[in-house]
LUMKE-759078 format. One record per atom (N, C-alpha, C): residue in one letter; residue number from 1; x, y, z. Coordinates in pm, 1 decimal. Layout:
BEGIN
NUTI res   n       xx       yy       zz
NUTI   A NUM        X        Y        Z
...
# end
This chain:
BEGIN
NUTI res   n       xx       yy       zz
NUTI   X   1   4625.9    621.8  -5239.9
NUTI   X   1   4550.4    509.8  -5294.0
NUTI   X   1   4531.8    530.2  -5444.3
NUTI   X   2   4560.6    428.3  -5521.7
NUTI   X   2   4547.7    440.4  -5666.3
NUTI   X   2   4406.0    406.1  -5710.9
NUTI   X   3   4366.1    466.2  -5820.8
NUTI   X   3   4235.1    438.1  -5878.1
NUTI   X   3   4240.6    304.5  -5950.5
NUTI   X   4   4125.5    236.7  -5960.2
NUTI   X   4   4126.0    109.9  -6033.3
NUTI   X   4   4158.3    131.9  -6180.5
NUTI   X   5   4222.4     33.8  -6238.2
NUTI   X   5   4258.0     42.7  -6380.0
NUTI   X   5   4132.3     26.2  -6464.1
NUTI   X   6   4127.4    100.8  -6572.8
NUTI   X   6   4014.3     94.9  -6664.8
NUTI   X   6   4067.1     77.2  -6806.6
NUTI   X   7   3984.7     17.0  -6890.8
NUTI   X   7   4020.2     -0.1  -7031.1
NUTI   X   7   3978.6    124.4  -7109.1
NUTI   X   8   4069.9    173.0  -7194.5
NUTI   X   8   4046.2    293.1  -7274.3
NUTI   X   8   4067.6    261.1  -7421.7
NUTI   X   9   3971.0    298.4  -7503.0
NUTI   X   9   3985.3    284.9  -7648.4
NUTI   X   9   4081.3    394.0  -7693.7
NUTI   X  10   4190.5    355.5  -7761.2
NUTI   X  10   4293.5    454.7  -7794.4
NUTI   X  10   4318.6    473.8  -7943.1
NUTI   X  11   4290.3    372.7  -8025.3
NUTI   X  11   4322.1    385.8  -8168.2
NUTI   X  11   4264.5    268.4  -8245.7
NUTI   X  12   4259.2    287.6  -8375.5
NUTI   X  12   4224.7    178.0  -8464.2
NUTI   X  12   4351.5    105.0  -8506.0
NUTI   X  13   4341.4    -24.5  -8522.9
NUTI   X  13   4457.7   -104.1  -8562.3
NUTI   X  13   4518.1    -53.0  -8692.7
NUTI   X  14   4435.8      0.8  -8781.6
NUTI   X  14   4485.4     52.1  -8909.8
NUTI   X  14   4574.9    175.1  -8894.2
NUTI   X  15   4573.7    237.5  -8776.5
NUTI   X  15   4658.0    355.2  -8751.5
NUTI   X  15   4802.4    317.4  -8720.1
NUTI   X  16   4827.1    189.4  -8692.7
NUTI   X  16   4962.1    146.8  -8656.8
NUTI   X  16   5041.7    102.9  -8778.6
NUTI   X  17   5171.5    122.8  -8767.5
NUTI   X  17   5267.6     80.2  -8868.8
NUTI   X  17   5387.0     25.5  -8791.9
NUTI   X  18   5436.6    -93.5  -8824.6
NUTI   X  18   5548.5   -150.7  -8748.6
NUTI   X  18   5671.4    -60.2  -8740.5
NUTI   X  19   5691.3     25.6  -8838.4
NUTI   X  19   5810.3    111.7  -8838.3
NUTI   X  19   5786.0    248.1  -8776.0
NUTI   X  20   5659.1    284.5  -8754.9
NUTI   X  20   5626.3    417.3  -8702.6
NUTI   X  20   5528.1    405.1  -8587.2
NUTI   X  21   5579.3    400.1  -8463.3
NUTI   X  21   5492.4    388.7  -8346.7
NUTI   X  21   5396.0    507.0  -8338.0
NUTI   X  22   5292.5    489.5  -8259.2
NUTI   X  22   5190.6    592.5  -8241.2
NUTI   X  22   5189.6    634.2  -8095.0
NUTI   X  23   5203.4    762.3  -8069.7
NUTI   X  23   5195.7    814.6  -7933.7
NUTI   X  23   5054.2    861.1  -7904.2
NUTI   X  24   5003.7    824.5  -7786.6
NUTI   X  24   4871.1    867.5  -7743.0
NUTI   X  24   4880.8    912.7  -7597.7
NUTI   X  25   4779.5    985.9  -7552.9
NUTI   X  25   4772.2   1022.6  -7411.4
NUTI   X  25   4641.8    968.5  -7356.7
NUTI   X  26   4650.9    895.2  -7245.2
NUTI   X  26   4535.7    830.6  -7184.5
NUTI   X  26   4536.5    859.7  -7034.5
NUTI   X  27   4432.0    922.4  -6986.5
NUTI   X  27   4417.9    951.2  -6842.6
NUTI   X  27   4545.2   1015.1  -6786.0
NUTI   X  28   4604.1   1106.4  -6861.6
NUTI   X  28   4724.4   1176.5  -6817.1
NUTI   X  28   4854.5   1101.4  -6836.3
NUTI   X  29   4850.0    982.9  -6896.2
NUTI   X  29   4970.6    902.9  -6921.3
NUTI   X  29   5006.6    909.1  -7069.6
NUTI   X  30   5132.4    939.7  -7099.2
NUTI   X  30   5181.1    933.0  -7236.9
NUTI   X  30   5219.3    787.7  -7264.9
NUTI   X  31   5157.0    731.1  -7369.2
NUTI   X  31   5175.7    589.5  -7400.7
NUTI   X  31   5211.9    575.4  -7547.5
NUTI   X  32   5311.3    492.2  -7574.5
NUTI   X  32   5348.6    460.3  -7711.8
NUTI   X  32   5288.0    326.7  -7750.5
NUTI   X  33   5229.2    320.9  -7869.4
NUTI   X  33   5174.1    196.8  -7922.9
NUTI   X  33   5268.2    145.4  -8030.0
NUTI   X  34   5306.6     19.2  -8018.4
NUTI   X  34   5405.3    -40.0  -8106.7
NUTI   X  34   5349.9   -169.3  -8164.9
NUTI   X  35   5354.3   -182.4  -8295.2
NUTI   X  35   5309.0   -305.1  -8361.0
NUTI   X  35   5430.9   -391.2  -8391.0
NUTI   X  36   5422.1   -517.4  -8349.8
NUTI   X  36   5530.9   -613.4  -8374.1
NUTI   X  36   5465.2   -741.1  -8423.6
NUTI   X  37   5467.7   -762.5  -8553.5
NUTI   X  37   5395.9   -875.2  -8611.3
NUTI   X  37   5247.5   -857.5  -8585.7
NUTI   X  38   5184.8   -959.3  -8528.5
NUTI   X  38   5042.3   -951.5  -8495.4
NUTI   X  38   5017.4   -890.4  -8358.1
NUTI   X  39   5122.5   -866.2  -8282.3
NUTI   X  39   5108.1   -814.2  -8145.7
NUTI   X  39   5113.0   -661.7  -8143.2
NUTI   X  40   5039.9   -605.5  -8047.5
NUTI   X  40   5046.5   -461.5  -8020.5
NUTI   X  40   5094.5   -445.9  -7876.5
NUTI   X  41   5194.6   -361.5  -7857.7
NUTI   X  41   5249.7   -334.5  -7725.0
NUTI   X  41   5223.4   -188.8  -7689.5
NUTI   X  42   5191.8   -165.1  -7563.5
NUTI   X  42   5171.3    -29.3  -7512.2
NUTI   X  42   5272.8     -6.8  -7400.7
NUTI   X  43   5358.5     92.5  -7419.5
NUTI   X  43   5466.3    120.4  -7324.7
NUTI   X  43   5462.9    266.2  -7282.2
NUTI   X  44   5517.3    290.7  -7165.2
NUTI   X  44   5541.3    427.8  -7120.5
NUTI   X  44   5615.6    498.6  -7234.4
NUTI   X  45   5569.9    615.1  -7273.9
NUTI   X  45   5624.9    678.8  -7393.7
NUTI   X  45   5741.9    772.6  -7365.6
NUTI   X  46   5761.0    813.4  -7241.7
NUTI   X  46   5867.8    908.7  -7210.4
NUTI   X  46   5991.2    833.5  -7162.0
NUTI   X  47   6102.5    854.9  -7229.1
NUTI   X  47   6228.3    790.3  -7191.5
NUTI   X  47   6270.2    836.7  -7051.6
NUTI   X  48   6309.1    744.4  -6963.4
NUTI   X  48   6349.8    783.0  -6828.2
NUTI   X  48   6481.9    860.0  -6823.1
NUTI   X  49   6563.4    852.2  -6926.7
NUTI   X  49   6693.6    920.5  -6926.7
NUTI   X  49   6678.4   1070.9  -6942.7
NUTI   X  50   6601.0   1111.7  -7038.9
NUTI   X  50   6576.8   1253.4  -7065.5
NUTI   X  50   6443.5   1261.3  -7138.0
NUTI   X  51   6375.2   1371.3  -7124.8
NUTI   X  51   6241.5   1378.8  -7183.3
NUTI   X  51   6249.8   1368.3  -7335.3
NUTI   X  52   6215.9   1251.8  -7382.4
NUTI   X  52   6204.4   1225.4  -7526.0
NUTI   X  52   6094.0   1123.3  -7542.0
NUTI   X  53   6015.8   1137.3  -7646.8
NUTI   X  53   5907.8   1042.9  -7670.5
NUTI   X  53   5962.0    921.5  -7745.1
NUTI   X  54   5948.6    805.7  -7682.5
NUTI   X  54   5996.5    682.6  -7744.3
NUTI   X  54   5920.6    652.6  -7873.1
NUTI   X  55   5795.7    697.2  -7882.0
NUTI   X  55   5717.8    673.5  -8003.7
NUTI   X  55   5776.1    748.2  -8123.5
NUTI   X  56   5873.0    836.2  -8099.3
NUTI   X  56   5942.3    904.7  -8208.3
NUTI   X  56   6079.1    841.5  -8234.5
NUTI   X  57   6101.8    727.8  -8168.9
NUTI   X  57   6229.8    658.8  -8180.5
NUTI   X  57   6234.6    562.4  -8297.0
NUTI   X  58   6331.1    472.1  -8290.5
NUTI   X  58   6360.7    380.1  -8399.6
NUTI   X  58   6331.0    236.9  -8355.2
NUTI   X  59   6248.1    167.6  -8430.5
NUTI   X  59   6209.9     31.1  -8397.3
NUTI   X  59   6288.3    -66.5  -8484.5
NUTI   X  60   6347.4   -168.2  -8417.6
NUTI   X  60   6418.3   -272.1  -8492.0
NUTI   X  60   6427.3   -397.2  -8405.8
NUTI   X  61   6390.4   -510.5  -8462.1
NUTI   X  61   6403.5   -640.7  -8396.3
NUTI   X  61   6341.3   -644.0  -8257.3
NUTI   X  62   6220.5   -588.4  -8243.1
NUTI   X  62   6150.6   -594.3  -8115.0
NUTI   X  62   6202.9   -499.5  -8009.5
NUTI   X  63   6278.1   -397.7  -8051.9
NUTI   X  63   6338.0   -301.6  -7959.7
NUTI   X  63   6307.2   -160.1  -8008.0
NUTI   X  64   6275.9    -71.0  -7912.4
NUTI   X  64   6261.4     71.3  -7943.4
NUTI   X  64   6384.5    143.6  -7890.0
NUTI   X  65   6440.2    230.3  -7973.4
NUTI   X  65   6557.3    309.3  -7934.0
NUTI   X  65   6515.8    455.5  -7923.6
NUTI   X  66   6547.7    516.9  -7812.0
NUTI   X  66   6515.9    657.1  -7788.6
NUTI   X  66   6578.7    742.9  -7898.7
NUTI   X  67   6505.3    841.8  -7949.3
NUTI   X  67   6559.2    925.0  -8056.3
NUTI   X  67   6669.7   1020.8  -8012.0
NUTI   X  68   6687.1   1041.9  -7882.0
NUTI   X  68   6788.6   1137.9  -7836.1
NUTI   X  68   6922.2   1075.8  -7797.6
NUTI   X  69   6919.9    972.9  -7713.1
NUTI   X  69   7045.8    924.9  -7656.1
NUTI   X  69   7065.9    774.6  -7665.2
NUTI   X  70   6991.5    707.8  -7752.2
NUTI   X  70   7010.8    565.1  -7781.2
NUTI   X  70   6977.2    470.4  -7666.2
NUTI   X  71   6897.6    515.2  -7569.1
NUTI   X  71   6846.9    420.5  -7469.5
NUTI   X  71   6758.9    320.8  -7544.5
NUTI   X  72   6766.3    191.6  -7506.8
NUTI   X  72   6694.2     86.8  -7579.7
NUTI   X  72   6608.4      5.3  -7483.6
NUTI   X  73   6486.7    -29.4  -7528.8
NUTI   X  73   6391.6   -102.3  -7446.1
NUTI   X  73   6322.4   -209.4  -7529.6
NUTI   X  74   6299.2   -326.6  -7468.5
NUTI   X  74   6225.3   -433.4  -7535.5
NUTI   X  74   6078.6   -393.5  -7547.1
NUTI   X  75   6020.5   -413.5  -7664.9
NUTI   X  75   5880.2   -380.9  -7685.0
NUTI   X  75   5788.7   -470.4  -7602.2
NUTI   X  76   5820.0   -597.7  -7592.6
NUTI   X  76   5731.2   -692.6  -7526.2
NUTI   X  76   5729.4   -679.0  -7373.8
NUTI   X  77   5838.3   -626.6  -7316.3
NUTI   X  77   5849.6   -625.9  -7170.3
NUTI   X  77   5879.6   -489.3  -7109.0
NUTI   X  78   5930.5   -395.7  -7188.9
NUTI   X  78   5974.5   -267.1  -7135.4
NUTI   X  78   6112.2   -273.0  -7072.2
NUTI   X  79   6177.3   -389.4  -7078.4
NUTI   X  79   6308.6   -406.7  -7016.7
NUTI   X  79   6411.6   -313.0  -7079.6
NUTI   X  80   6485.7   -244.7  -6993.4
NUTI   X  80   6593.1   -155.5  -7036.3
NUTI   X  80   6712.5   -240.4  -7079.9
NUTI   X  81   6765.7   -213.4  -7197.8
NUTI   X  81   6873.0   -295.8  -7253.3
NUTI   X  81   7011.3   -233.0  -7246.2
NUTI   X  82   7020.0   -107.9  -7202.0
NUTI   X  82   7152.0    -47.3  -7183.5
NUTI   X  82   7146.4     54.5  -7069.7
NUTI   X  83   7259.0     80.1  -7011.8
NUTI   X  83   7267.0    160.4  -6890.1
NUTI   X  83   7208.9    300.7  -6904.4
NUTI   X  84   7221.0    359.7  -7020.0
NUTI   X  84   7174.0    496.8  -7036.2
NUTI   X  84   7023.1    509.3  -7013.8
NUTI   X  85   6949.3    400.7  -7033.3
NUTI   X  85   6804.4    403.2  -7012.8
NUTI   X  85   6762.9    411.6  -6866.8
NUTI   X  86   6849.8    380.3  -6775.7
NUTI   X  86   6835.1    394.2  -6631.7
NUTI   X  86   6741.6    294.8  -6564.5
NUTI   X  87   6631.3    257.7  -6627.7
NUTI   X  87   6536.4    166.1  -6564.5
NUTI   X  87   6444.3    107.0  -6670.7
NUTI   X  88   6374.6     -0.1  -6632.7
NUTI   X  88   6272.0    -54.9  -6720.5
NUTI   X  88   6156.7     44.9  -6729.7
NUTI   X  89   6081.2     37.6  -6838.4
NUTI   X  89   5965.4    125.2  -6852.5
NUTI   X  89   5837.4     44.1  -6837.2
NUTI   X  90   5732.3    113.7  -6801.5
NUTI   X  90   5603.8     49.2  -6773.4
NUTI   X  90   5539.5     -3.1  -6900.8
NUTI   X  91   5486.0   -124.4  -6891.5
NUTI   X  91   5405.7   -184.5  -6998.6
NUTI   X  91   5259.9   -178.9  -6955.1
NUTI   X  92   5172.4   -151.4  -7047.6
NUTI   X  92   5029.6   -148.5  -7020.2
NUTI   X  92   4962.2   -266.2  -7089.9
NUTI   X  93   4864.5   -329.6  -7024.9
NUTI   X  93   4789.1   -435.7  -7090.6
NUTI   X  93   4715.5   -381.0  -7213.6
NUTI   X  94   4713.1   -462.0  -7320.0
NUTI   X  94   4652.6   -421.9  -7447.0
NUTI   X  94   4556.0   -530.7  -7493.4
NUTI   X  95   4445.2   -487.1  -7551.1
NUTI   X  95   4353.1   -578.6  -7618.9
NUTI   X  95   4321.0   -518.8  -7755.4
NUTI   X  96   4308.4   -604.5  -7854.7
NUTI   X  96   4261.6   -562.4  -7986.6
NUTI   X  96   4132.9   -638.8  -8014.2
NUTI   X  97   4025.2   -564.3  -8032.8
NUTI   X  97   3894.0   -623.8  -8056.1
NUTI   X  97   3826.9   -551.4  -8171.9
NUTI   X  98   3788.4   -627.5  -8272.0
NUTI   X  98   3719.7   -569.4  -8388.8
NUTI   X  98   3796.0   -451.5  -8446.9
NUTI   X  99   3929.8   -463.2  -8452.3
NUTI   X  99   4011.8   -359.5  -8512.4
NUTI   X  99   4036.5   -237.3  -8425.4
NUTI   X 100   3992.2   -240.7  -8299.5
NUTI   X 100   4015.2   -129.2  -8207.4
NUTI   X 100   4113.0   -171.7  -8098.5
NUTI   X 101   4203.3    -81.8  -8064.3
NUTI   X 101   4303.9   -105.8  -7961.3
NUTI   X 101   4257.1    -40.9  -7831.6
NUTI   X 102   4253.2   -121.9  -7724.6
NUTI   X 102   4223.1    -67.2  -7592.3
NUTI   X 102   4341.0    -95.6  -7501.2
NUTI   X 103   4366.5     -0.7  -7409.9
NUTI   X 103   4478.9     -9.5  -7318.2
NUTI   X 103   4424.8      6.8  -7176.3
NUTI   X 104   4476.3    -74.4  -7082.7
NUTI   X 104   4432.8    -65.1  -6943.7
NUTI   X 104   4525.3     28.8  -6868.4
NUTI   X 105   4466.5    135.3  -6812.3
NUTI   X 105   4541.7    240.3  -6745.3
NUTI   X 105   4468.3    278.3  -6616.8
NUTI   X 106   4544.6    307.8  -6512.3
NUTI   X 106   4483.5    360.0  -6391.1
NUTI   X 106   4429.0    498.3  -6418.0
NUTI   X 107   4309.5    524.3  -6369.1
NUTI   X 107   4244.4    654.8  -6392.2
NUTI   X 107   4312.4    764.4  -6313.6
# end
C-alpha cells in the first residue's frame, strides 16, 4: 500500500535557471527541477538507461538529454523520445506559490 502524496517545499524559484536544472531529493526520491519559460517541471532525476542524473544533462527546446548516453525526455510529460531511454520517466505535480516551488511526492 502506498502512502498518500504530500506537498514538499523544495526550492526557491530564484534557484532555477532554464539552462541548468536543479536536482533535489524529496522523501527518498531524486527529482530534477526544470524551468521552461514560466513553467517549472519536476521529473524523475535518474535516467532509466544507466544511473545518471538528468539534472546534470543538457536542456534544449523543452527536452532534457542524459549526460551519459543521449537518452532524451520531454520536460512537460517525461515522455521518452529515443529507444536508449527505455521508458518514460515519472513527472511530479508542481506548484509555485510566492516564489517557492512545491512538489507532490508519495511519502
